[in-house]
ROTOR-630037 format. One record per residue (C-alpha): residue number from 1; residue in three letters; x, y, z. Coordinates in nm, 4 decimals, always signed. Last residue first. Layout:
N
+-----+-----+----------+----------+----------+
!   k !   r !        u !        v !        w !
+-----+-----+----------+----------+----------+
! NUM ! ALA !        X !        Y !        Z !
...
+-----+-----+----------+----------+----------+
***
This chain:
213
+-----+-----+----------+----------+----------+
!   k !   r !        u !        v !        w !
+-----+-----+----------+----------+----------+
! 213 ! ALA !  -4.4638 !  -3.4431 !  -5.2372 !
! 212 ! ASP !  -4.2926 !  -3.1674 !  -5.0447 !
! 211 ! ASP !  -4.5535 !  -3.1608 !  -4.7683 !
! 210 ! ASP !  -4.5309 !  -3.5397 !  -4.7307 !
! 209 ! GLU !  -4.1577 !  -3.5051 !  -4.6774 !
! 208 ! PRO !  -4.2298 !  -3.2811 !  -4.3805 !
! 207 ! ASP !  -4.4159 !  -3.5726 !  -4.2136 !
! 206 ! VAL !  -4.7310 !  -3.4399 !  -4.0489 !
! 205 ! THR !  -4.7404 !  -3.5060 !  -3.6732 !
! 204 ! ASP !  -4.6474 !  -3.1486 !  -3.5920 !
! 203 ! ALA !  -4.9544 !  -3.0251 !  -3.7781 !
! 202 ! ALA !  -5.1767 !  -3.2326 !  -3.5470 !
! 201 ! ARG !  -5.0107 !  -3.0705 !  -3.2479 !
! 200 ! ALA !  -5.0685 !  -2.7237 !  -3.3833 !
! 199 ! VAL !  -5.4330 !  -2.7961 !  -3.4659 !
! 198 ! LEU !  -5.4859 !  -2.9535 !  -3.1228 !
! 197 ! VAL !  -5.3570 !  -2.6446 !  -2.9451 !
! 196 ! PRO !  -5.5575 !  -2.4211 !  -3.1801 !
! 195 ! GLU !  -5.8787 !  -2.6110 !  -3.0862 !
! 194 ! GLU !  -5.8432 !  -2.6188 !  -2.7078 !
! 193 ! GLU !  -5.9500 !  -2.2577 !  -2.6565 !
! 192 ! LEU !  -6.2433 !  -2.3072 !  -2.8938 !
! 191 ! CYS !  -6.3407 !  -2.6187 !  -2.6966 !
! 190 ! LEU !  -6.3339 !  -2.4268 !  -2.3692 !
! 189 ! GLU !  -6.5448 !  -2.1448 !  -2.5131 !
! 188 ! THR !  -6.8079 !  -2.3806 !  -2.6550 !
! 187 ! LEU !  -6.8431 !  -2.5755 !  -2.3310 !
! 186 ! THR !  -6.8557 !  -2.2531 !  -2.1313 !
! 185 ! THR !  -7.1405 !  -2.1174 !  -2.3430 !
! 184 ! LEU !  -7.3335 !  -2.4449 !  -2.3456 !
! 183 ! LEU !  -7.3053 !  -2.5016 !  -1.9691 !
! 182 ! GLU !  -7.3700 !  -2.1375 !  -1.8800 !
! 181 ! GLN !  -7.6807 !  -2.1310 !  -2.0993 !
! 180 ! LEU !  -7.7974 !  -2.4559 !  -1.9431 !
! 179 ! ASN !  -7.7885 !  -2.3238 !  -1.5883 !
! 178 ! ALA !  -7.5666 !  -2.3177 !  -1.2793 !
! 177 ! ALA !  -7.2838 !  -2.5111 !  -1.4440 !
! 176 ! GLY !  -7.0966 !  -2.7251 !  -1.1886 !
! 175 ! LEU !  -7.0418 !  -3.0194 !  -1.4228 !
! 174 ! LEU !  -6.8823 !  -2.7824 !  -1.6735 !
! 173 ! ARG !  -6.6110 !  -2.6843 !  -1.4244 !
! 172 ! PHE !  -6.5502 !  -3.0514 !  -1.3527 !
! 171 ! ARG !  -6.4999 !  -3.1069 !  -1.7246 !
! 170 ! ASP !  -6.2487 !  -2.8225 !  -1.7357 !
! 169 ! TYR !  -6.0451 !  -2.9754 !  -1.4516 !
! 168 ! ASP !  -6.0947 !  -3.3174 !  -1.6103 !
! 167 ! GLY !  -5.9227 !  -3.2199 !  -1.9313 !
! 166 ! LEU !  -6.1235 !  -3.1563 !  -2.2463 !
! 165 ! PRO !  -6.1854 !  -3.3505 !  -2.5657 !
! 164 ! ALA !  -6.5628 !  -3.2792 !  -2.5846 !
! 163 ! ILE !  -6.7742 !  -3.5966 !  -2.6136 !
! 162 ! ALA !  -6.8864 !  -3.5836 !  -2.2485 !
! 161 ! ALA !  -6.9845 !  -3.2168 !  -2.2761 !
! 160 ! LEU !  -7.1794 !  -3.3092 !  -2.5884 !
! 159 ! GLN !  -7.3622 !  -3.5703 !  -2.3810 !
! 158 ! TRP !  -7.4525 !  -3.3090 !  -2.1215 !
! 157 ! ALA !  -7.5966 !  -3.0798 !  -2.3876 !
! 156 ! ALA !  -7.7819 !  -3.3701 !  -2.5510 !
! 155 ! GLU !  -7.9580 !  -3.4572 !  -2.2256 !
! 154 ! VAL !  -8.0776 !  -3.0989 !  -2.1971 !
! 153 ! PRO !  -8.1800 !  -3.0823 !  -2.5639 !
! 152 ! ASP !  -8.3790 !  -3.4101 !  -2.5624 !
! 151 ! ASP !  -8.3181 !  -3.5644 !  -2.9041 !
! 150 ! SER !  -8.0280 !  -3.7488 !  -2.7451 !
! 149 ! VAL !  -7.6796 !  -3.7510 !  -2.8900 !
! 148 ! GLU !  -7.5259 !  -3.9525 !  -3.1707 !
! 147 ! THR !  -7.1529 !  -4.0185 !  -3.1607 !
! 146 ! ASP !  -6.9894 !  -3.8671 !  -3.4691 !
! 145 ! PRO !  -6.6792 !  -3.7454 !  -3.2839 !
! 144 ! ASP !  -6.6281 !  -4.1029 !  -3.1550 !
! 143 ! TRP !  -6.5724 !  -4.0655 !  -2.7829 !
! 142 ! ARG !  -6.2927 !  -3.9553 !  -2.5519 !
! 141 ! ALA !  -6.0834 !  -3.8413 !  -2.8480 !
! 140 ! GLU !  -5.7082 !  -3.8495 !  -2.7948 !
! 139 ! ASP !  -5.6001 !  -4.0647 !  -3.0888 !
! 138 ! LEU !  -5.4258 !  -3.7588 !  -3.2398 !
! 137 ! VAL !  -5.6597 !  -3.7565 !  -3.5395 !
! 136 ! SER !  -5.9412 !  -3.8228 !  -3.2918 !
! 135 ! ALA !  -5.8569 !  -3.4973 !  -3.1146 !
! 134 ! LEU !  -5.9145 !  -3.3038 !  -3.4355 !
! 133 ! THR !  -6.2521 !  -3.4762 !  -3.4757 !
! 132 ! ALA !  -6.3374 !  -3.3835 !  -3.1174 !
! 131 ! VAL !  -6.2659 !  -3.0207 !  -3.2064 !
! 130 ! ARG !  -6.5117 !  -3.0268 !  -3.4956 !
! 129 ! ARG !  -6.7722 !  -3.2232 !  -3.3007 !
! 128 ! VAL !  -6.7559 !  -2.9854 !  -3.0059 !
! 127 ! VAL !  -6.7704 !  -2.6741 !  -3.2259 !
! 126 ! ARG !  -7.0780 !  -2.7842 !  -3.4222 !
! 125 ! GLU !  -7.2514 !  -2.9135 !  -3.1101 !
! 124 ! ALA !  -7.1941 !  -2.5880 !  -2.9236 !
! 123 ! GLU !  -7.3181 !  -2.3867 !  -3.2206 !
! 122 ! ARG !  -7.6405 !  -2.5888 !  -3.2368 !
! 121 ! ARG !  -7.7069 !  -2.5427 !  -2.8633 !
! 120 ! LEU !  -7.6331 !  -2.1703 !  -2.8852 !
! 119 ! SER !  -7.8845 !  -2.1427 !  -3.1719 !
! 118 ! SER !  -8.1491 !  -2.3285 !  -2.9709 !
! 117 ! LEU !  -8.0929 !  -2.1396 !  -2.6444 !
! 116 ! ALA !  -8.4054 !  -1.9231 !  -2.6868 !
! 115 ! GLU !  -8.6010 !  -2.2491 !  -2.6809 !
! 114 ! ASP !  -8.5299 !  -2.2698 !  -2.3089 !
! 113 ! TRP !  -8.4293 !  -2.5991 !  -2.1457 !
! 112 ! VAL !  -8.3932 !  -2.6401 !  -1.7714 !
! 111 ! LEU !  -8.0924 !  -2.7781 !  -1.5857 !
! 110 ! PRO !  -8.1709 !  -3.0158 !  -1.3005 !
! 109 ! PRO !  -8.1589 !  -2.8799 !  -0.9445 !
! 108 ! LEU !  -7.8799 !  -3.0372 !  -0.7380 !
! 107 ! PRO !  -7.9453 !  -3.3511 !  -0.5364 !
! 106 ! SER !  -7.8120 !  -3.3606 !  -0.1773 !
! 105 ! VAL !  -7.5597 !  -3.6130 !  -0.0507 !
! 104 ! ASP !  -7.4733 !  -3.8065 !  +0.2639 !
! 103 ! ALA !  -7.1631 !  -4.0071 !  +0.1867 !
! 102 ! ILE !  -7.0247 !  -4.3604 !  +0.1773 !
! 101 ! PRO !  -6.6838 !  -4.4834 !  +0.0596 !
! 100 ! HIS !  -6.6394 !  -4.8636 !  +0.0413 !
!  99 ! PRO !  -6.5907 !  -5.0920 !  +0.3441 !
!  98 ! ASP !  -6.8121 !  -4.9564 !  +0.5069 !
!  97 ! ASP !  -6.6000 !  -4.6406 !  +0.4783 !
!  96 ! ASP !  -6.6661 !  -4.3836 !  +0.7504 !
!  95 ! ARG !  -6.9057 !  -4.1120 !  +0.6439 !
!  94 ! TRP !  -6.8434 !  -3.8205 !  +0.4111 !
!  93 ! ARG !  -7.0765 !  -3.5263 !  +0.4571 !
!  92 ! ASP !  -7.2837 !  -3.2931 !  +0.2406 !
!  91 ! VAL !  -7.1653 !  -3.4138 !  -0.0985 !
!  90 ! ALA !  -7.3446 !  -3.2230 !  -0.3720 !
!  89 ! ILE !  -7.5267 !  -3.4243 !  -0.6371 !
!  88 ! ARG !  -7.5943 !  -3.4117 !  -1.0088 !
!  87 ! GLU !  -7.8755 !  -3.6286 !  -1.1396 !
!  86 ! GLY !  -7.8207 !  -3.9369 !  -1.3529 !
!  85 ! GLY !  -7.5143 !  -4.0782 !  -1.5249 !
!  84 ! VAL !  -7.5550 !  -4.4197 !  -1.6842 !
!  83 ! ALA !  -7.3860 !  -4.7392 !  -1.5665 !
!  82 ! VAL !  -7.1998 !  -5.0312 !  -1.7226 !
!  81 ! VAL !  -7.0132 !  -5.2568 !  -1.4818 !
!  80 ! PHE !  -6.7449 !  -5.5111 !  -1.5612 !
!  79 ! LEU !  -6.6730 !  -5.7228 !  -1.2561 !
!  78 ! ASP !  -6.3478 !  -5.8783 !  -1.1415 !
!  77 ! ALA !  -6.1658 !  -6.1997 !  -1.0559 !
!  76 ! SER !  -6.2639 !  -6.4406 !  -1.3347 !
!  75 ! GLY !  -6.4944 !  -6.1887 !  -1.4989 !
!  74 ! ALA !  -6.8566 !  -6.1152 !  -1.4154 !
!  73 ! GLU !  -7.0717 !  -5.8909 !  -1.6323 !
!  72 ! VAL !  -7.2958 !  -5.6191 !  -1.4925 !
!  71 ! LYS !  -7.5418 !  -5.4019 !  -1.6843 !
!  70 ! VAL !  -7.7672 !  -5.1007 !  -1.6225 !
!  69 ! ILE !  -7.6192 !  -4.9614 !  -1.3016 !
!  68 ! ARG !  -7.7443 !  -4.6127 !  -1.2229 !
!  67 ! ALA !  -7.4865 !  -4.3381 !  -1.1667 !
!  66 ! MET !  -7.5398 !  -4.0318 !  -0.9476 !
!  65 ! THR !  -7.3190 !  -3.7376 !  -1.0312 !
!  64 ! GLY !  -7.0605 !  -3.5377 !  -0.8418 !
!  63 ! LEU !  -6.9722 !  -3.2231 !  -0.6503 !
!  62 ! SER !  -6.7748 !  -3.2240 !  -0.3242 !
!  61 ! ALA !  -6.4525 !  -3.3299 !  -0.4928 !
!  60 ! ARG !  -6.2438 !  -3.6006 !  -0.3299 !
!  59 ! GLU !  -5.9009 !  -3.6222 !  -0.1729 !
!  58 ! ASP !  -5.7649 !  -3.9776 !  -0.1851 !
!  57 ! GLY !  -5.6418 !  -4.1993 !  +0.0973 !
!  56 ! GLY !  -5.7897 !  -4.5110 !  -0.0627 !
!  55 ! GLY !  -5.6051 !  -4.7997 !  -0.2292 !
!  54 ! SER !  -5.7281 !  -4.7644 !  -0.5847 !
!  53 ! GLU !  -5.8396 !  -4.4501 !  -0.7632 !
!  52 ! LEU !  -5.5237 !  -4.2596 !  -0.6771 !
!  51 ! GLY !  -5.4555 !  -3.9316 !  -0.4995 !
!  50 ! ARG !  -5.5644 !  -3.5715 !  -0.5423 !
!  49 ! GLU !  -5.8829 !  -3.4200 !  -0.6835 !
!  48 ! ILE !  -6.0582 !  -3.7542 !  -0.7198 !
!  47 ! LEU !  -6.3773 !  -3.6707 !  -0.9076 !
!  46 ! VAL !  -6.7074 !  -3.7856 !  -0.7645 !
!  45 ! VAL !  -6.9421 !  -4.0690 !  -0.8604 !
!  44 ! GLY !  -7.2479 !  -4.1573 !  -0.6527 !
!  43 ! PHE !  -7.4181 !  -4.4955 !  -0.6558 !
!  42 ! SER !  -7.7342 !  -4.6461 !  -0.8006 !
!  41 ! PRO !  -7.8892 !  -4.9932 !  -0.8045 !
!  40 ! ASP !  -8.2619 !  -4.9080 !  -0.8150 !
!  39 ! ASP !  -8.4547 !  -5.2089 !  -0.6848 !
!  38 ! GLU !  -8.1606 !  -5.2977 !  -0.4592 !
!  37 ! ASP !  -7.9964 !  -5.6406 !  -0.4220 !
!  36 ! LEU !  -7.7589 !  -5.5526 !  -0.7058 !
!  35 ! LEU !  -7.6396 !  -5.2611 !  -0.4956 !
!  34 ! ARG !  -7.5037 !  -5.4866 !  -0.2230 !
!  33 ! GLY !  -7.2970 !  -5.6891 !  -0.4678 !
!  32 ! VAL !  -7.1781 !  -5.3689 !  -0.6327 !
!  31 ! MET !  -7.0529 !  -5.2322 !  -0.3013 !
!  30 ! THR !  -6.8846 !  -5.5593 !  -0.2030 !
!  29 ! LEU !  -6.6986 !  -5.5653 !  -0.5337 !
!  28 ! TYR !  -6.6105 !  -5.2051 !  -0.4535 !
!  27 ! ARG !  -6.4464 !  -5.2956 !  -0.1230 !
!  26 ! PRO !  -6.2781 !  -5.6041 !  -0.2730 !
!  25 ! GLU !  -6.0987 !  -5.3973 !  -0.5415 !
!  24 ! PHE !  -6.1513 !  -5.5506 !  -0.8870 !
!  23 ! ILE !  -6.4072 !  -5.3352 !  -1.0636 !
!  22 ! ARG !  -6.3738 !  -5.2655 !  -1.4344 !
!  21 ! LEU !  -6.5975 !  -4.9666 !  -1.4927 !
!  20 ! VAL !  -6.7877 !  -4.8288 !  -1.7914 !
!  19 ! LEU !  -6.9783 !  -4.5022 !  -1.7479 !
!  18 ! PRO !  -7.2323 !  -4.3760 !  -1.9981 !
!  17 ! SER !  -7.3606 !  -4.0185 !  -2.0199 !
!  16 ! HIS !  -7.7037 !  -3.8842 !  -1.9276 !
!  15 ! PRO !  -7.5574 !  -3.6734 !  -1.6454 !
!  14 ! PHE !  -7.1828 !  -3.6189 !  -1.6690 !
!  13 ! LEU !  -6.9173 !  -3.8361 !  -1.5051 !
!  12 ! VAL !  -6.5840 !  -3.6712 !  -1.4330 !
!  11 ! SER !  -6.2564 !  -3.8648 !  -1.4252 !
!  10 ! GLY !  -6.0048 !  -3.9952 !  -1.1727 !
!   9 ! LEU !  -6.2841 !  -4.1720 !  -0.9902 !
!   8 ! PRO !  -6.4427 !  -4.1714 !  -0.6439 !
!   7 ! PHE !  -6.7162 !  -4.4380 !  -0.6182 !
!   6 ! MET !  -6.9777 !  -4.3640 !  -0.3535 !
!   5 ! PRO !  -7.2501 !  -4.5679 !  -0.1840 !
!   4 ! VAL !  -7.5154 !  -4.3250 !  -0.0514 !
!   3 ! ALA !  -7.5575 !  -4.3165 !  +0.3260 !
!   2 ! ASP !  -7.8242 !  -4.0437 !  +0.3327 !
!   1 ! MET !  -8.0044 !  -3.8813 !  +0.0414 !
+-----+-----+----------+----------+----------+
***
């Protein structure tokens, strides 16, 4: 895919997961205006590895996700955009901004479901929801721990990755999974590594007087 409009962000977008944007920079207002003239208004999202979301001059990851616009609402000086993650992409070449970032990209193969992964899929969901519940106690949950996921197991795996309370370095690692087993295994391992950290922090928030009551 050549000359794809791109939106570098300070966070990772997973396939089959929602993305909500408040757009106020003129270059991205122009991008959305152009996209709304298309039959399939889609753009690429990549993680900013260094730099800021606004102003340009950022360093961008070479792996990302396509996002399809499903809703746009106009504010007084901005736009609120709701999009949904689609296929993963690799950035082949960045072009000159026009005025927003543009890149030539290649789609990555979609992950494939295997019934042999059913037990791993269930374990991943159990761990993700448990750890996300801990994060919600600390007001650090990305999503409601009880958020429903798709009946499609591949879509559900990506949505569980979105729910997991992980940093963007770990989320970027998940985005690059070569297959579904790797995605589910790594997702579970990362959440289990995060769990004791959240448990300790949650314990620190308990008032000692409450323990004596």
